PLY file of the C-alpha trace (Angstrom):
ply
format ascii 1.0
element vertex 106
property float x
property float y
property float z
element edge 105
property int vertex1
property int vertex2
end_header
59.57 -199.53 -20.15
58.40 -196.73 -17.92
54.77 -196.24 -16.94
52.95 -193.13 -15.82
49.78 -193.37 -13.77
46.63 -191.66 -15.06
47.18 -188.88 -12.47
50.74 -188.28 -13.69
49.64 -188.24 -17.33
46.84 -185.77 -16.57
49.20 -183.45 -14.67
51.82 -183.42 -17.45
49.13 -182.80 -20.10
47.84 -179.92 -18.00
51.33 -178.42 -17.78
51.86 -178.87 -21.53
48.77 -176.76 -22.30
50.65 -173.80 -20.81
53.79 -174.51 -22.88
52.76 -174.54 -26.53
56.34 -174.94 -27.83
56.91 -178.27 -26.10
55.33 -181.47 -27.35
56.40 -184.10 -24.84
57.92 -185.07 -21.53
61.58 -186.02 -21.16
62.47 -188.27 -18.23
66.15 -188.75 -17.47
68.59 -189.86 -14.82
71.46 -187.48 -14.07
74.35 -187.62 -11.64
73.88 -185.84 -8.34
71.60 -185.77 -5.37
72.43 -187.20 -1.99
72.31 -190.82 -3.22
74.33 -190.56 -6.44
71.64 -190.25 -9.14
68.59 -188.06 -9.43
65.49 -188.03 -11.56
64.95 -185.24 -14.04
61.70 -184.36 -15.78
61.58 -181.62 -18.40
59.36 -180.63 -21.27
60.89 -181.01 -24.72
60.06 -179.96 -28.26
61.02 -183.20 -29.95
62.81 -186.48 -29.31
66.52 -186.89 -29.89
67.77 -189.32 -32.50
68.41 -192.23 -30.10
65.50 -191.65 -27.68
62.98 -194.30 -26.80
59.60 -192.71 -27.52
56.55 -193.91 -25.62
52.96 -192.85 -26.16
50.89 -192.79 -23.00
47.30 -191.81 -23.68
48.45 -189.26 -26.24
51.36 -187.99 -24.12
54.75 -188.44 -25.76
57.47 -189.49 -23.30
61.14 -189.33 -24.37
63.88 -191.31 -22.59
67.51 -191.55 -23.64
69.06 -195.05 -23.77
71.43 -194.48 -20.83
68.61 -193.32 -18.55
66.39 -196.19 -19.65
68.87 -198.65 -18.12
68.20 -197.10 -14.69
64.50 -196.43 -15.26
63.32 -199.70 -16.79
60.25 -200.87 -14.89
59.77 -197.53 -13.11
56.28 -196.22 -12.36
55.77 -192.46 -12.08
52.79 -191.15 -10.14
51.55 -187.67 -9.29
50.46 -187.20 -5.70
48.64 -184.24 -4.21
48.22 -184.36 -0.46
48.63 -182.57 2.83
52.40 -183.05 2.77
52.69 -181.42 -0.67
52.33 -182.40 -4.26
54.69 -183.73 -6.89
55.80 -186.63 -9.00
56.77 -189.82 -7.19
59.06 -192.45 -8.74
58.70 -196.12 -7.86
61.92 -197.54 -9.28
62.59 -201.29 -8.85
66.24 -200.75 -9.87
67.04 -198.44 -6.95
68.98 -200.15 -4.18
68.58 -197.14 -1.90
66.98 -193.73 -2.06
67.11 -190.56 -0.05
64.35 -189.41 2.28
62.96 -186.91 -0.21
62.65 -189.55 -2.95
64.35 -187.38 -5.56
67.62 -189.26 -5.68
68.63 -192.90 -5.62
71.50 -195.37 -5.73
71.85 -198.33 -8.08
0 1
1 2
2 3
3 4
4 5
5 6
6 7
7 8
8 9
9 10
10 11
11 12
12 13
13 14
14 15
15 16
16 17
17 18
18 19
19 20
20 21
21 22
22 23
23 24
24 25
25 26
26 27
27 28
28 29
29 30
30 31
31 32
32 33
33 34
34 35
35 36
36 37
37 38
38 39
39 40
40 41
41 42
42 43
43 44
44 45
45 46
46 47
47 48
48 49
49 50
50 51
51 52
52 53
53 54
54 55
55 56
56 57
57 58
58 59
59 60
60 61
61 62
62 63
63 64
64 65
65 66
66 67
67 68
68 69
69 70
70 71
71 72
72 73
73 74
74 75
75 76
76 77
77 78
78 79
79 80
80 81
81 82
82 83
83 84
84 85
85 86
86 87
87 88
88 89
89 90
90 91
91 92
92 93
93 94
94 95
95 96
96 97
97 98
98 99
99 100
100 101
101 102
102 103
103 104
104 105
């Protein structure tokens, strides 16, 4: 399972109000980044046939089975501070991550 903090859920819901065609958040792991894998978050209209669908306070989150292997147990937060704002992934499966926190190694 993946969890989103209340701040992350609120931010995604806020973004979705501006994108009426999309109904949920897709979280995925794709190849690339300086550590081998990187996180990807996009808005999506509907889940794919094999997606794991999670409901988080009314927010639909879609994750494909391959990404779920790398994301299981991950907590996603939204931070807004002096150093900038954005989504932060706390992934217990990552053996190493880059300085920016956007890519990781398993």
